[in-house]
N, C-alpha and C positions, 0 to 999 in steps of 0.2 A: 625592285624591292622598295617599298615605302620607307620614308625616314624613321617612323616610330618602329617599324620591324627592324631596321638597321641598329637603331638604339637598343632594342630588347636583345638582339642577338650578341650585341657587344657587351651588354651587361651580364648576359648569361655566360659567355666565354670568359670574361675577366673573374667572375664568381666561381666557375668551375675550376679554372686554372688555379686560383687561390686555395680552394677547397682541397684539391688535389696536391697542394704544396709544390706546384711545379713553378719554376721561375720563368720569367719572360724570355731570358736567354735560352733556356732549355726548349721551351715550346717553339720559339721562333726558329731555333736551328733545326729541330725536327721537321717543320713544315717548309722550310727553305727560305725564311725571309729575314730581314733584320729584326732586332729587337724593337727598333723605332717603328717599323712597319706594324709590328704586333700591338704596340701602344696605340697606333691609329686605328686598327681594327677594334681594340677593346675600348676605346673612347668614342667609337662611332664616327670618327672623322673620316674614314675610308670604309666603303663597303667591302666586306670579305666575299671572295668568289666561292661559289659551291664547291670547288676543288679543294681550296684552302680550309674551307670550313669541314669538309669531309675528313681532311688530314688531322685537323684538330680533334674532331670527334673520335677518330680512331685511337690517336695518342692519349686522349683522356678517357678512353675507355666508356664512351656513351654513343647512342644511336644519334645521327645527324638531326633527328627531329627534336632532340633535346633543346636545340637552340632557337625553336620556334615556339610562339604563344600556346598556351594551354588550349585556347579555342581554336586555333589553326590546327593543332595536333589532334584535337578531338574531332574536329570537322574532316580531316582528312582520313582519320580511321574509320569514321561513320561512312565516308564515301567508298573506302576500300571494301568494307564489309558489306555495303548495299551492292556493290558491283560483283559481288561473289568472291572476293579475295580470300585466300586460303589463310585462316586466322593463325594456324600454327606456323606456316612458312613466312608470313608476314611480320611475326613476332608480336601479334596483337591478341593471341588467344586469351590472355588474362583480361583483356578489356571488353570482350564480348558478352559477359555475364551482365544481366541487366542490374545487379546489384552494384557492380563496379562502375557502369555508367552513371548510376545515380550518385555514387560517391564522387566521381569526377565532376558532375554537374554541381554538386553542393559544394566542392572544393573551389571550384571555378567562380562561384557566386561570393566567396569570402573577399574581404579586403585584401589587396596584394601583400601588405605587410604582415597579415596574419599567414597568408600563404608561405611567404619566405620563412617565418618562425616555424611552420609546420615542416617545410623542406629541411631546414637545418636541423630539426630534431630527428627527423627520420634518417638524415645523413649521419648524424652522431650515433644513432641506434645502430645503423649499418656498420659504422666503423668498429664499435664495441663488438658486436657480433662477430666480425671478421678478425678480431683481436688487434686492430690498429690503434685503439684507444682502451684505456683501462678505466674502469668507473671507480671514482673515489667517493666516499661519502661527503655529501653535501652539508657543509657546516652553516645552515641558514638559521638565523635567530627568528623564533616564532613569537608572535605577539603574546603578551602575558596572559590575555583572556584565553588563548588557545592551550597555553601550558597548562592553565587551571582546569580546562575542560577534559584534557588528556589525563591529568591526575585524578580526576574525579571518576573517570571511567574505569581506570585500573584499580 
């Protein structure tokens, strides 16, 4: 594994663990390592083995390819489809449609900071949908010019 890929996997592991509100102690205990070792994985100091990564993926309820770059995942999916993989059994049926491929390509072309914002938004929507979060009205101050426009429309 290349160093940049190790760092990307580390960042995804840390981010997903935090998103799932799982402590280092809890995840470390589940995968059979000390929390100090998990810290090294999450900081990219030590490479995580495929077996450990699979344990993390299972515990955090994601496919193992979640931890790999978008480009690597798309390339892997495209290769599997070209080689006649069964989209339904491979879990990639939803990505075979051309409009979905276009969406992934456009998403991948966005700056990484914007990709992370979109991922966060989707995760929040998902949590609200599953009832894990409640929506509260946002009390955002609008600029005076916008308030005047809104009043004029009404």
